[in-house]
C-alpha positions as CSV (number, residue, x, y, z in Angstrom):
1,M,11.5,-5.3,9.5
2,C,11.2,-1.5,8.7
3,G,10.6,1.7,10.1
4,I,8.2,4.2,9.6
5,A,7.6,7.6,10.9
6,G,4.8,10.6,10.6
7,L,4.8,14.0,12.2
8,F,2.0,16.5,11.3
9,L,2.2,20.0,12.9
10,K,-0.6,21.7,14.3
11,S,1.0,25.0,15.0
12,E,1.8,27.2,12.2
13,D,5.2,28.5,14.0
14,L,6.2,25.0,14.3
15,R,6.1,24.4,10.0
16,P,9.5,26.4,9.1
17,R,11.2,23.5,11.3
18,L,9.7,20.8,9.8
19,G,12.3,18.9,8.6
20,A,14.6,19.7,11.5
21,L,12.0,17.5,13.5
22,F,11.3,14.9,11.1
23,S,14.9,14.1,10.6
24,P,15.8,12.6,13.9
25,M,12.9,10.6,14.4
26,L,13.8,8.8,10.7
27,R,17.4,8.3,11.9
28,E,16.0,6.8,15.2
29,M,14.4,4.0,12.7
30,S,18.1,3.3,11.0
31,E,18.7,0.1,13.0
32,R,15.2,-0.9,11.5
33,G,15.7,-0.5,8.0
34,P,19.3,0.4,6.9
35,D,19.0,-0.5,3.2
36,S,17.0,2.5,2.0
37,A,14.8,5.4,2.7
38,G,12.1,8.0,1.9
39,V,10.6,11.1,3.2
40,A,7.3,12.3,1.5
41,V,7.0,16.2,2.4
42,Y,4.7,18.0,2.3
43,R,4.2,22.2,1.3
44,P,1.2,24.8,2.3
45,A,0.2,25.2,-1.1
46,A,-3.0,27.6,-2.8
47,A,-6.0,26.0,-4.7
48,D,-4.1,27.3,-7.5
49,A,-0.7,26.3,-6.9
50,P,1.3,24.6,-9.8
51,C,1.5,21.0,-10.4
52,K,4.9,19.2,-8.9
53,L,6.1,16.5,-9.8
54,S,9.1,14.5,-8.1
55,L,11.0,12.4,-10.5
56,Y,14.2,10.2,-10.5
57,A,16.2,8.9,-13.4
58,A,18.9,6.1,-13.0
59,D,21.4,8.2,-15.1
60,P,23.4,10.9,-13.7
61,A,24.0,13.1,-16.5
62,F,19.9,12.8,-17.1
63,D,19.1,16.2,-19.1
64,W,16.3,17.7,-16.6
65,E,16.4,20.9,-18.9
66,A,15.4,18.7,-21.9
67,L,12.4,17.1,-20.4
68,A,11.0,20.2,-19.2
69,S,11.0,21.6,-22.4
70,E,10.1,18.5,-23.8
71,L,6.9,18.5,-21.0
72,G,6.0,21.8,-21.5
73,A,6.0,21.7,-25.5
74,A,3.7,18.7,-25.1
75,F,1.2,20.5,-22.9
76,G,1.5,24.2,-24.3
77,L,2.1,25.3,-20.6
78,A,5.0,26.6,-18.6
79,V,7.6,24.4,-16.7
80,R,10.2,24.9,-14.2
81,V,12.8,22.4,-13.0
82,E,15.0,22.0,-9.7
83,R,17.3,19.5,-9.5
84,I,17.9,18.1,-5.8
85,A,20.8,15.5,-6.0
86,S,19.2,12.4,-7.9
87,H,16.1,13.6,-7.8
88,A,14.4,16.9,-10.0
89,V,11.0,18.5,-8.8
90,V,9.4,19.9,-11.9
91,A,6.6,22.6,-11.6
92,V,4.0,23.0,-14.1
93,E,1.9,26.0,-14.1
94,G,-1.8,24.9,-15.0
95,G,-0.7,21.3,-15.1
96,E,-3.2,18.7,-14.1
97,P,-1.0,15.7,-12.0
98,A,-3.2,12.7,-13.2
99,A,-2.3,13.6,-17.2
100,L,1.3,15.1,-16.4
101,R,1.8,11.5,-14.7
102,A,0.3,9.4,-17.4
103,W,2.1,11.4,-20.5
104,L,5.7,10.6,-18.4
105,L,4.7,6.8,-17.8
106,A,3.9,6.6,-21.5
107,E,6.4,9.0,-23.1
108,R,9.4,8.7,-20.7
109,P,9.3,5.3,-19.1
110,E,13.0,5.7,-18.4
111,V,12.0,8.5,-15.7
112,R,10.4,7.4,-12.2
113,V,7.4,9.3,-11.3
114,M,8.3,9.6,-7.9
115,S,5.3,11.7,-6.6
116,A,2.4,14.1,-8.2
117,G,0.3,16.6,-6.5
118,R,0.5,20.5,-5.6
119,R,1.5,19.9,-2.0
120,L,3.8,17.0,-2.1
121,E,7.5,15.8,-2.9
122,I,9.0,12.7,-2.5
123,Y,12.6,12.2,-2.4
124,K,14.0,8.2,-1.4
125,E,17.2,6.7,-2.3
126,V,19.8,3.6,-1.2
127,G,21.6,4.3,1.9
128,R,21.6,4.4,5.4
129,P,18.8,7.0,6.6
130,A,21.2,9.5,8.0
131,E,23.1,9.8,4.5
132,V,19.7,9.9,2.5
133,L,18.3,12.7,4.9
134,E,21.6,14.8,4.3
135,R,21.7,13.9,0.6
136,F,18.3,15.8,-0.1
137,A,18.8,18.4,2.7
138,V,15.7,17.1,4.5
139,P,16.7,18.9,7.8
140,Q,16.2,22.4,5.9
141,M,12.5,21.6,4.7
142,A,9.5,23.1,5.6
143,G,5.9,22.4,5.5
144,T,2.9,21.1,7.4
145,H,3.6,17.3,7.5
146,A,6.0,14.3,6.7
147,I,5.7,10.7,6.5
148,G,9.1,8.7,6.1
149,H,10.2,5.2,5.8
150,T,13.3,3.2,6.4
151,R,13.6,-0.4,4.5
152,M,15.1,-3.4,5.7
153,A,14.4,-5.5,1.9
154,T,13.8,-9.0,2.6
155,E,11.7,-10.0,-0.4
156,S,13.1,-7.7,-3.2
157,A,16.3,-6.0,-4.5
158,V,17.9,-2.9,-2.9
159,T,16.9,-0.2,-5.4
160,T,15.9,3.8,-5.4
161,E,12.5,2.6,-6.9
162,G,11.8,-0.3,-4.6
163,A,12.1,2.0,-1.8
164,H,9.2,4.0,-0.1
165,P,7.0,6.3,0.2
166,F,5.0,5.5,-2.7
167,N,2.4,7.8,-4.5
168,T,-0.2,6.5,-7.4
169,G,-2.5,9.6,-6.7
170,D,-2.8,13.5,-6.4
171,D,-1.0,14.8,-2.6
172,L,-1.2,10.8,-1.8
173,C,1.5,8.3,-0.1
174,L,1.8,5.6,1.8
175,V,4.7,3.9,3.6
176,H,4.3,0.2,5.2
177,N,5.7,-2.0,7.6
178,G,4.4,-5.5,6.7
179,S,3.5,-7.7,4.2
180,L,0.5,-7.9,1.8
181,S,0.0,-11.6,0.4
182,N,-3.0,-10.5,-2.3
183,H,-1.5,-8.0,-3.7
184,H,-0.7,-9.4,-7.4
185,Q,-4.9,-9.9,-7.6
186,V,-5.4,-6.8,-6.1
187,K,-2.8,-5.1,-8.5
188,R,-4.4,-6.8,-11.3
189,R,-7.7,-6.0,-10.4
190,L,-6.8,-2.4,-10.2
191,Q,-5.2,-2.5,-13.6
192,R,-7.7,-3.7,-15.2
193,T,-11.1,-1.9,-13.7
194,A,-9.6,1.2,-12.9
195,G,-6.6,1.7,-15.3
196,L,-3.9,1.8,-12.9
197,R,-0.1,1.7,-13.9
198,F,2.6,0.7,-11.3
199,Q,6.4,1.1,-11.6
200,T,7.6,-1.5,-9.4
201,E,6.7,-5.1,-7.8
202,N,6.6,-3.6,-4.7
203,D,2.9,-4.5,-2.4
204,S,3.1,-1.1,-1.1
205,E,2.9,0.4,-4.0
206,V,-0.4,-1.6,-4.7
207,A,-1.6,-0.3,-1.5
208,A,-1.4,3.2,-2.6
209,G,-3.0,2.3,-5.4
210,Y,-5.9,0.6,-3.9
211,L,-6.5,4.1,-1.7
212,T,-6.2,6.3,-5.0
213,W,-8.6,4.0,-6.2
214,R,-11.1,4.3,-3.8
215,L,-10.7,8.1,-3.2
216,S,-11.6,8.4,-6.9
217,E,-14.7,6.7,-6.3
218,G,-16.0,9.3,-3.9
219,A,-14.7,7.5,-0.3
220,G,-12.5,10.1,2.2
221,I,-9.1,8.5,3.7
222,A,-11.0,6.8,6.8
223,E,-13.5,5.4,4.3
224,A,-10.6,4.1,1.8
225,L,-8.7,2.4,4.7
226,E,-11.6,0.8,6.3
227,A,-12.5,-0.7,3.3
228,A,-8.8,-2.0,3.2
229,L,-9.2,-4.0,5.8
230,K,-11.9,-5.9,3.9
231,D,-9.6,-6.1,0.8
232,L,-6.2,-6.5,1.6
233,D,-4.8,-9.3,3.2
234,G,-1.7,-9.6,5.5
235,F,-0.2,-8.3,8.7
236,Y,0.9,-4.2,8.2
237,T,1.0,-1.0,9.7
238,F,0.0,2.1,6.9
239,A,1.2,5.6,7.3
240,V,-0.8,7.7,5.0
241,G,-0.6,11.2,3.5
242,T,-3.1,13.1,1.9
243,G,-3.0,17.1,0.9
244,E,-5.2,17.3,4.4
245,G,-3.3,15.4,6.7
246,F,-2.4,11.7,7.5
247,A,-3.7,8.5,8.7
248,V,-2.6,5.7,10.4
249,L,-3.7,1.9,10.0
250,R,-2.9,-1.9,11.5
251,D,-4.5,-4.9,10.7
252,P,-7.1,-6.4,12.5
253,I,-4.1,-9.0,14.1
254,A,-1.5,-5.6,15.0
255,C,1.4,-7.7,15.0
256,K,4.0,-4.9,13.3
257,P,4.5,-2.6,16.2
258,A,3.1,1.5,16.2
259,V,3.0,4.1,18.6
260,L,1.1,7.3,18.3
261,A,1.7,10.6,20.0
262,E,-0.4,14.2,20.4
263,T,-0.2,17.4,21.8
264,D,-1.9,20.4,21.1
265,E,1.2,21.4,18.7
266,W,1.9,18.1,17.0
267,V,0.7,14.9,16.0
268,A,3.5,11.6,15.7
269,M,3.8,8.0,15.1
270,A,6.4,5.7,14.6
271,S,7.6,2.3,14.9
272,E,9.0,2.6,18.0
273,F,8.9,5.5,21.1
274,R,12.4,6.5,20.5
275,A,11.4,8.1,17.5
276,I,9.0,10.7,18.8
277,A,11.0,10.9,21.9
278,R,12.9,14.0,21.3
279,L,9.9,15.9,20.2
280,P,9.0,19.5,21.8
281,G,6.4,18.7,24.8
282,V,6.3,15.2,24.5
283,D,6.6,14.9,28.3
284,T,3.3,16.3,28.2
285,A,1.7,14.1,25.0
286,K,-0.7,11.6,25.3
287,V,0.9,8.4,24.1
288,W,-1.1,5.1,22.8
289,E,-0.9,2.3,20.8
290,P,-2.9,2.2,17.8
291,A,-5.8,-0.3,18.6
292,P,-6.2,-3.6,15.8
293,G,-8.2,-2.7,12.5
294,Q,-9.0,1.2,14.1
295,V,-8.3,3.9,11.5
296,Y,-6.6,7.1,13.1
297,S,-6.3,10.2,11.0
298,W,-6.0,14.2,11.3
299,G,-6.4,16.7,8.8
300,R,-5.7,20.7,8.8
301,A,-9.4,21.7,9.4
């Protein structure tokens, strides 16, 4: 089951309302995934913006200030931390996302790295989508684009870590409706040849890792997704976010539902049209079902 949604705002005038526009979209997907929900939000950022880490710890009393001090001492950099419900956003001046992620995975394995990058923040939790959105104050968030997921767990436990989206590389995230059949094989190959580390058993994290690897080899997001058609077996609809935009891909069979809509001000996708129906100007939007095995992508340029 599960529900996915994405919104990319072309209009700068709409960007202060990103969360207010996107939240109703994800709420409409509640029946498709009542177990847990998550949102990836992309903020505007300069080239020299600090690295941002979205982190989660199962212990409600976790000392985030102590972690920030430890991280700052390890890298000799200034660190700021902001707690948001069960998560914390840690900003590291001059930090490199990959190095900070690697340090946390090695030195503080009790902390889950939800995202790392300069524009991306990920928030996800167990609970109905409306509750999760309010818990993290998503309706009040501004940004350029957002991708979200509502999960109906059919193959694994309902946990915060198992909720989507998944981030495995700088500012890249993925949500997934469907199931991969060869993700264990792909995971072992990525661990062995690319040195990637994974925090869950979820096949969607493997798909995100695969795209991270392809991008690290010099591919663009469209090229990476085209390669995924050959290397990832199963049935799926992917919505992928990057620092520059977002992309959508359905497998060649396309048994999982998806709809796209576009106006001069925005591009939106969802598992069902009802998630898009309230967006401003939708009555004049071009609306279509994405074709099987075809990559659709939009960027800030």
